[in-house]
PLY file of the C-alpha trace (Angstrom):
ply
format ascii 1.0
element vertex 183
property float x
property float y
property float z
element edge 182
property int vertex1
property int vertex2
end_header
-108.90 77.99 28.51
-110.10 75.42 26.01
-113.77 75.11 26.81
-114.82 73.40 23.56
-111.89 70.98 23.29
-112.16 70.04 26.97
-115.91 69.56 26.55
-115.36 67.14 23.67
-112.77 65.21 25.72
-115.11 64.94 28.70
-117.93 63.63 26.49
-115.68 60.88 25.17
-114.41 60.07 28.68
-117.98 59.40 29.82
-118.04 56.47 27.38
-115.18 54.66 29.16
-116.16 51.20 30.34
-113.60 51.12 33.18
-112.32 53.91 35.41
-108.74 55.09 35.00
-106.24 53.85 37.60
-106.64 55.75 40.90
-103.22 55.68 42.57
-100.21 57.56 41.27
-98.23 54.31 41.15
-100.87 52.58 39.05
-101.13 55.57 36.72
-97.34 55.71 36.34
-97.15 51.95 35.65
-99.81 52.37 32.97
-97.85 55.16 31.28
-94.58 53.22 31.49
-96.30 50.31 29.75
-97.79 52.62 27.08
-94.47 54.39 26.44
-92.43 51.18 26.81
-90.00 52.63 29.36
-89.40 55.03 32.19
-87.17 57.44 30.26
-89.90 58.43 27.78
-92.42 58.92 30.60
-89.93 61.05 32.54
-89.35 63.29 29.51
-93.06 63.59 28.79
-93.92 64.51 32.41
-90.79 66.70 32.77
-89.48 64.81 35.82
-86.44 62.62 36.46
-86.33 59.00 35.42
-85.57 58.09 39.06
-88.80 59.80 40.18
-90.76 57.71 37.66
-89.09 54.56 38.98
-89.96 55.49 42.57
-93.63 56.01 41.60
-93.68 52.66 39.77
-92.39 50.91 42.92
-94.89 52.81 45.12
-92.02 54.42 47.04
-93.58 57.88 46.81
-96.67 58.24 48.96
-97.43 61.97 48.65
-97.56 63.21 45.10
-97.06 66.80 44.06
-100.28 68.46 42.93
-98.85 69.77 39.65
-97.45 66.34 38.78
-100.66 64.58 39.85
-102.69 66.73 37.44
-100.29 66.11 34.53
-100.15 62.40 35.31
-103.93 62.02 35.37
-104.30 64.08 32.18
-101.79 61.93 30.31
-103.43 58.70 31.46
-106.88 59.99 30.37
-105.52 60.88 26.91
-104.43 57.29 26.37
-107.05 55.32 28.34
-109.19 52.87 26.38
-108.27 54.03 22.87
-110.66 51.60 21.17
-113.60 52.72 23.30
-112.64 56.34 22.60
-112.44 55.73 18.85
-115.77 53.88 18.78
-117.52 56.68 20.70
-116.20 59.31 18.29
-117.15 57.17 15.28
-120.69 56.63 16.59
-121.15 60.36 17.24
-119.74 61.22 13.81
-121.88 58.74 11.87
-125.17 58.24 13.67
-125.88 59.89 17.02
-124.26 63.31 16.76
-123.61 65.36 19.90
-126.01 66.75 22.45
-124.91 70.24 23.37
-125.90 72.02 26.56
-124.77 75.59 26.77
-125.33 79.01 28.18
-124.17 81.47 25.58
-124.92 84.64 23.77
-124.79 85.01 20.02
-125.10 87.68 17.38
-127.47 87.65 14.44
-128.48 90.21 11.79
-130.11 93.38 13.10
-133.87 93.26 12.71
-134.12 89.51 13.07
-136.11 87.97 15.87
-132.93 86.25 17.01
-131.43 89.23 18.81
-128.32 89.11 20.97
-128.97 87.59 24.36
-127.76 84.88 26.67
-129.63 81.59 26.14
-129.66 78.24 27.86
-129.79 75.62 25.12
-129.87 71.85 24.95
-129.64 70.93 21.30
-128.59 67.88 19.30
-125.92 68.66 16.73
-126.13 66.38 13.67
-123.40 63.76 13.13
-121.72 65.85 10.42
-120.87 68.52 12.98
-119.68 65.92 15.49
-117.38 64.54 12.78
-116.08 68.01 11.95
-115.50 68.87 15.62
-113.59 65.65 16.37
-111.55 65.91 13.15
-110.63 69.53 13.84
-109.73 68.71 17.45
-107.50 65.82 16.30
-105.71 68.21 13.93
-105.04 70.64 16.78
-107.58 73.27 15.75
-107.81 76.44 17.77
-110.59 77.01 20.26
-112.00 79.68 17.93
-112.20 77.19 15.07
-114.00 74.61 17.23
-116.37 77.34 18.39
-117.04 78.32 14.76
-117.93 74.71 13.82
-120.26 74.43 16.81
-121.86 77.77 15.87
-122.51 76.48 12.33
-124.13 73.37 13.81
-126.24 75.50 16.13
-127.32 77.69 13.23
-128.34 74.65 11.17
-130.00 72.66 13.97
-131.51 75.29 16.21
-132.12 78.47 14.26
-132.78 77.09 10.78
-134.20 73.71 11.88
-132.46 71.88 9.06
-133.54 74.44 6.44
-137.19 74.72 7.47
-136.95 78.27 8.85
-134.76 81.38 9.18
-133.40 80.96 5.68
-132.04 84.51 5.62
-129.88 83.94 8.71
-126.36 84.31 7.42
-124.16 83.62 10.39
-124.33 82.71 14.04
-121.37 83.73 16.19
-121.01 82.75 19.80
-120.46 85.56 22.23
-119.92 85.28 25.95
-119.90 81.49 26.17
-120.28 80.82 29.89
-120.70 77.05 29.79
-120.74 74.28 27.20
-121.10 70.56 27.68
-121.23 67.80 25.09
-122.76 64.33 25.39
-122.48 61.48 22.94
0 1
1 2
2 3
3 4
4 5
5 6
6 7
7 8
8 9
9 10
10 11
11 12
12 13
13 14
14 15
15 16
16 17
17 18
18 19
19 20
20 21
21 22
22 23
23 24
24 25
25 26
26 27
27 28
28 29
29 30
30 31
31 32
32 33
33 34
34 35
35 36
36 37
37 38
38 39
39 40
40 41
41 42
42 43
43 44
44 45
45 46
46 47
47 48
48 49
49 50
50 51
51 52
52 53
53 54
54 55
55 56
56 57
57 58
58 59
59 60
60 61
61 62
62 63
63 64
64 65
65 66
66 67
67 68
68 69
69 70
70 71
71 72
72 73
73 74
74 75
75 76
76 77
77 78
78 79
79 80
80 81
81 82
82 83
83 84
84 85
85 86
86 87
87 88
88 89
89 90
90 91
91 92
92 93
93 94
94 95
95 96
96 97
97 98
98 99
99 100
100 101
101 102
102 103
103 104
104 105
105 106
106 107
107 108
108 109
109 110
110 111
111 112
112 113
113 114
114 115
115 116
116 117
117 118
118 119
119 120
120 121
121 122
122 123
123 124
124 125
125 126
126 127
127 128
128 129
129 130
130 131
131 132
132 133
133 134
134 135
135 136
136 137
137 138
138 139
139 140
140 141
141 142
142 143
143 144
144 145
145 146
146 147
147 148
148 149
149 150
150 151
151 152
152 153
153 154
154 155
155 156
156 157
157 158
158 159
159 160
160 161
161 162
162 163
163 164
164 165
165 166
166 167
167 168
168 169
169 170
170 171
171 172
172 173
173 174
174 175
175 176
176 177
177 178
178 179
179 180
180 181
181 182
């Protein structure tokens, strides 16, 4: 389960100016255009080239659930690349990310920030948005994305940009139940 990576993707998808194509045929035609042919789409989706051609011609009415999910996922990955890039750039340079989460964390024993589940809505500074998107683009693990977000939470929430909790060494997420990002 890739909670952090999926959360970043969903935040970017909310910036789309047009919805993705709804029908399977329209989605398949979009991918064929992006990949410049049916063979490449067939290989990517792990189906036959003939099946791709039948979707393109709207000859298949009922789509398989597993294929429908893969098809929609692939279209979303490629939909409105300029809008996607602009949203990431804006978050990384000026707006940052708003993070809503229910999570536990660990902190040094004796601090007032003891382990417990918290509901937080916090703005992560642009530097952390930039680091998260860069790491995601490089295929970083979920643990690495979580570590970057924890550093941002430490800086923004616990240390308030250096104004408090100066002795706090590390914040580690534990038991992340939910996380959502907004641009």
